[in-house]
C-alpha positions as CSV (number, residue, x, y, z in Angstrom):
1,M,16.7,-21.1,65.3
2,R,15.9,-20.0,61.8
3,F,15.5,-22.6,59.0
4,G,18.6,-21.3,57.2
5,S,20.8,-21.9,60.3
6,K,19.3,-25.4,60.8
7,L,19.9,-26.3,57.2
8,R,23.5,-25.0,57.2
9,V,24.3,-27.1,60.2
10,A,22.5,-30.1,58.6
11,M,24.5,-29.8,55.4
12,E,27.8,-29.4,57.3
13,E,27.1,-32.5,59.4
14,R,25.2,-34.7,56.9
15,G,26.3,-33.5,53.4
16,H,24.6,-31.6,50.6
17,V,22.0,-34.1,49.5
18,C,18.2,-33.8,49.9
19,A,16.3,-37.0,49.7
20,G,13.1,-36.7,47.7
21,I,10.2,-39.0,48.8
22,D,8.0,-39.5,45.7
23,P,5.7,-42.4,46.2
24,H,4.3,-42.6,42.6
25,A,2.6,-45.7,41.5
26,S,5.5,-47.3,39.6
27,L,7.8,-47.0,42.6
28,L,5.1,-48.6,44.9
29,A,4.9,-51.4,42.4
30,K,8.7,-51.8,42.2
31,W,8.8,-52.0,46.0
32,G,6.1,-54.8,45.9
33,L,3.6,-52.5,47.5
34,P,-0.1,-51.9,46.5
35,D,-1.1,-48.6,44.9
36,S,-3.2,-47.8,48.0
37,V,-3.1,-45.9,51.2
38,A,-1.7,-48.9,52.9
39,G,1.1,-49.1,50.3
40,L,1.7,-45.4,50.7
41,R,2.0,-45.6,54.4
42,E,4.5,-48.5,54.2
43,F,6.5,-46.8,51.5
44,S,6.7,-43.6,53.6
45,K,7.8,-45.5,56.7
46,I,10.6,-47.3,54.9
47,A,11.7,-44.3,53.0
48,L,12.1,-42.2,56.2
49,E,14.0,-44.9,58.0
50,G,16.3,-45.4,55.1
51,L,16.9,-41.7,54.2
52,A,16.8,-40.1,57.6
53,G,20.5,-39.5,57.4
54,A,20.0,-36.8,54.7
55,A,20.4,-33.1,55.4
56,A,16.7,-32.9,54.5
57,I,13.9,-34.9,53.0
58,K,11.5,-33.6,50.4
59,P,8.1,-35.3,50.3
60,Q,6.2,-34.6,47.1
61,S,2.7,-33.6,48.2
62,A,1.0,-34.6,44.9
63,F,1.7,-38.3,45.4
64,Y,-0.1,-38.1,48.8
65,E,-2.9,-35.8,47.7
66,R,-4.0,-38.3,45.0
67,F,-5.3,-40.5,47.8
68,G,-7.5,-37.7,49.2
69,S,-7.9,-37.2,52.9
70,A,-6.3,-40.6,53.8
71,G,-3.2,-39.6,51.8
72,W,-3.1,-36.3,53.6
73,A,-3.1,-38.2,56.9
74,V,-0.2,-40.3,55.8
75,L,1.7,-37.1,54.9
76,E,0.9,-35.6,58.3
77,D,2.4,-38.7,59.9
78,L,5.5,-38.6,57.8
79,L,6.1,-35.0,58.6
80,R,5.5,-35.6,62.3
81,D,7.8,-38.6,62.4
82,A,10.6,-36.8,60.6
83,R,10.3,-33.9,63.0
84,S,10.5,-36.4,65.9
85,A,13.6,-37.9,64.4
86,G,15.3,-34.5,63.9
87,V,15.1,-34.6,60.1
88,L,14.5,-31.4,58.3
89,T,11.5,-31.4,55.9
90,I,11.0,-29.5,52.7
91,L,7.4,-30.1,51.6
92,D,7.2,-29.8,47.9
93,V,3.7,-28.3,47.4
94,K,4.6,-25.5,44.9
95,R,1.8,-23.2,46.2
96,G,1.2,-19.9,44.6
97,D,-1.7,-17.4,44.8
98,I,-2.7,-13.9,45.8
99,G,-1.8,-12.7,49.2
100,S,-4.9,-13.7,51.2
101,T,-5.2,-17.1,49.6
102,M,-1.5,-17.7,49.9
103,A,-1.7,-16.8,53.6
104,G,-4.2,-19.7,54.0
105,Y,-1.9,-22.1,52.3
106,A,1.0,-20.9,54.5
107,A,-1.0,-21.3,57.6
108,A,-1.5,-25.0,56.8
109,F,2.3,-25.7,56.5
110,L,4.4,-23.1,58.4
111,P,3.3,-22.3,61.9
112,E,4.4,-24.6,64.8
113,G,1.6,-27.1,65.4
114,A,0.1,-26.6,61.9
115,P,-1.7,-29.7,60.5
116,L,1.0,-30.2,57.9
117,E,3.9,-28.5,59.6
118,A,7.1,-28.6,57.6
119,D,10.4,-26.8,58.0
120,A,10.1,-25.3,54.5
121,I,7.8,-25.4,51.5
122,T,8.2,-24.7,47.8
123,I,6.3,-21.9,46.3
124,A,5.5,-20.7,42.7
125,P,6.1,-16.9,42.9
126,Y,4.3,-15.9,39.7
127,M,1.6,-13.8,41.2
128,G,4.1,-11.0,41.9
129,A,6.6,-10.6,44.8
130,S,4.3,-8.6,47.0
131,A,1.8,-11.5,47.1
132,Y,4.3,-13.4,49.2
133,D,5.3,-10.7,51.7
134,A,2.8,-12.0,54.3
135,T,3.9,-15.6,53.7
136,A,7.6,-14.6,54.1
137,A,6.7,-12.8,57.3
138,L,4.8,-15.8,58.7
139,A,7.7,-18.1,57.8
140,A,10.2,-15.8,59.5
141,K,8.0,-15.6,62.6
142,H,8.1,-19.4,63.0
143,G,11.7,-19.9,61.9
144,K,10.6,-21.6,58.6
145,G,11.8,-21.4,55.1
146,L,10.6,-21.0,51.5
147,F,12.0,-22.1,48.2
148,S,10.8,-20.1,45.2
149,L,10.8,-21.7,41.8
150,A,13.4,-19.7,39.8
151,L,15.1,-21.6,37.0
152,T,13.8,-25.1,36.6
153,S,15.1,-27.8,34.3
154,N,11.8,-28.7,32.6
155,P,11.8,-27.5,29.0
156,E,8.2,-26.0,29.3
157,G,9.5,-23.5,31.9
158,K,12.0,-21.8,29.7
159,R,9.7,-19.4,27.9
160,L,8.3,-17.9,31.1
161,Q,11.3,-18.1,33.4
162,R,13.7,-16.6,30.8
163,S,11.4,-14.0,29.4
164,R,12.6,-10.4,30.1
165,S,10.9,-7.4,31.6
166,G,11.1,-3.9,30.2
167,S,14.3,-3.5,32.1
168,G,15.8,-6.5,30.4
169,V,15.9,-8.7,33.6
170,P,14.8,-12.3,33.2
171,V,11.8,-13.4,35.3
172,A,14.0,-16.0,37.0
173,A,16.5,-13.3,38.1
174,Q,13.6,-11.2,39.4
175,V,12.6,-14.1,41.6
176,M,16.1,-14.3,43.0
177,E,16.1,-10.5,43.6
178,W,12.8,-10.8,45.6
179,T,14.3,-13.7,47.6
180,N,17.4,-11.7,48.3
181,E,15.3,-8.9,49.6
182,A,13.3,-11.2,51.8
183,N,16.5,-12.6,53.3
184,A,17.8,-9.0,53.8
185,K,14.6,-8.1,55.6
186,H,14.1,-11.2,57.8
187,C,17.5,-12.9,58.1
188,V,19.9,-10.0,58.1
189,D,22.3,-11.5,60.6
190,A,22.2,-15.1,59.3
191,R,25.1,-16.8,57.6
192,L,22.6,-18.6,55.4
193,G,19.2,-17.0,54.7
194,S,16.0,-19.0,55.3
195,F,14.5,-18.1,51.9
196,G,15.9,-20.0,49.0
197,V,15.3,-20.8,45.3
198,V,14.9,-23.8,43.1
199,I,17.4,-24.0,40.3
200,G,17.6,-27.2,38.2
201,A,20.9,-29.0,38.5
202,T,20.7,-29.8,34.8
203,V,20.6,-26.1,33.7
204,K,23.9,-25.4,32.1
205,D,23.7,-21.6,31.6
206,M,22.3,-20.6,35.0
207,T,25.0,-18.0,35.7
208,E,24.4,-16.3,32.4
209,V,20.6,-16.2,32.8
210,L,20.6,-15.1,36.5
211,G,23.5,-12.7,36.4
212,N,24.3,-10.6,39.4
213,S,21.2,-11.8,41.3
214,F,22.9,-15.2,41.4
215,A,26.3,-13.9,42.2
216,V,25.2,-12.1,45.4
217,F,22.6,-14.7,46.5
218,N,22.9,-15.7,50.1
219,G,20.0,-18.1,50.6
220,P,19.9,-21.9,50.1
221,I,19.6,-23.3,46.6
222,L,17.6,-26.5,46.1
223,A,18.9,-28.2,43.0
224,P,16.7,-31.0,41.7
225,G,17.9,-33.1,38.8
226,F,20.8,-34.8,40.6
227,G,21.0,-38.6,39.9
228,A,18.3,-40.2,37.7
229,Q,17.4,-36.9,35.9
230,G,20.9,-36.5,34.4
231,A,23.1,-34.2,36.6
232,D,26.0,-35.8,38.3
233,A,28.1,-34.7,41.3
234,E,30.7,-32.9,39.0
235,D,27.8,-30.9,37.4
236,I,26.7,-29.8,40.8
237,R,30.1,-28.6,41.8
238,K,30.9,-26.9,38.5
239,R,27.5,-25.2,37.9
240,F,27.2,-23.9,41.4
241,A,30.9,-23.0,41.8
242,G,31.2,-20.4,44.5
243,H,27.9,-21.3,45.9
244,F,28.4,-24.9,46.9
245,P,28.0,-24.3,50.7
246,Q,24.4,-23.1,49.9
247,V,23.5,-26.0,47.5
248,L,21.3,-28.9,48.4
249,A,21.3,-31.4,45.6
250,S,18.0,-33.2,45.4
251,S,17.7,-36.8,44.4
252,S,14.5,-38.8,44.4
253,R,14.4,-41.7,41.9
254,G,18.1,-42.2,42.1
255,L,17.8,-43.0,45.8
256,L,14.4,-44.6,46.0
257,E,15.1,-47.2,43.3
258,A,17.4,-48.8,45.9
259,G,14.4,-49.7,48.0
260,P,12.6,-51.3,49.7
261,S,15.6,-52.4,51.6
262,V,16.4,-49.9,54.4
263,S,20.1,-50.8,54.3
264,A,20.2,-50.3,50.5
265,L,18.5,-46.9,50.8
266,Q,21.1,-45.9,53.5
267,A,23.9,-47.1,51.2
268,A,22.5,-45.2,48.2
269,L,22.3,-42.0,50.3
270,A,25.8,-42.5,51.6
271,K,27.2,-43.0,48.1
272,S,25.4,-39.8,46.8
273,V,26.7,-37.7,49.7
274,A,30.2,-39.0,49.2
275,E,30.1,-38.1,45.5
276,V,28.6,-34.6,46.0
277,D,30.8,-33.6,48.8
278,V,34.1,-34.4,47.2
279,P,36.0,-31.2,46.5
280,L,36.1,-30.1,42.8
281,G,39.1,-31.6,41.0
282,V,39.6,-34.5,43.4
């Protein structure tokens, strides 16, 4: 079963919210945990228990990598435990490199039985579309997904993502075009492609910037920025109008600040899902 199909089912059954797991130092402190591997492990265990009802979880690799090999081991355990619990994982690693190096990164995350096996990973596709052909093929072979950074909400990204080629097409739109092509090649019969894009939920002019590449897009859309970063449920439904079945609104801080109580995390997730999945105008 392809990632896109798994994600579609998960969103239909669990709602359109992705729970980010970002164990940065300030959150560990807020939860009364030490800024150590032991604190990281306890945080991850509680977060998974409290947020396992989400359509997917999105661990931020950087907050594990900062602890070195011991942090990687905690991340491996988290991914394994989520897989055992039937929770989809989108590992936020934002890898990007030339083909052969990218193939090495992909081999660490995408094949079944890989050390850090996840259902999907985020990638930074700025080495050129062809650099990711082998990665897309590997992901498709193992039924996994990719989310390419397209139009993010951080101000620093605007200059690159919105710059235009000689044909006048913004870089972000070109990323969507490549992703559309990957879905057409590897997921031709799927209702939802396995290859998606990252578009910030706080970006107000996404339809104008992305144009037709957005209008015809048939992959999943990971939309960070929901909750603590400023986008609310109405923003999600309005800005992604016509694409809502494909949208996975990602919230990290907005959910995690409810911890360390498992029941409070569960309640925060349920509230977010109820808000996002209410039909527009209700």
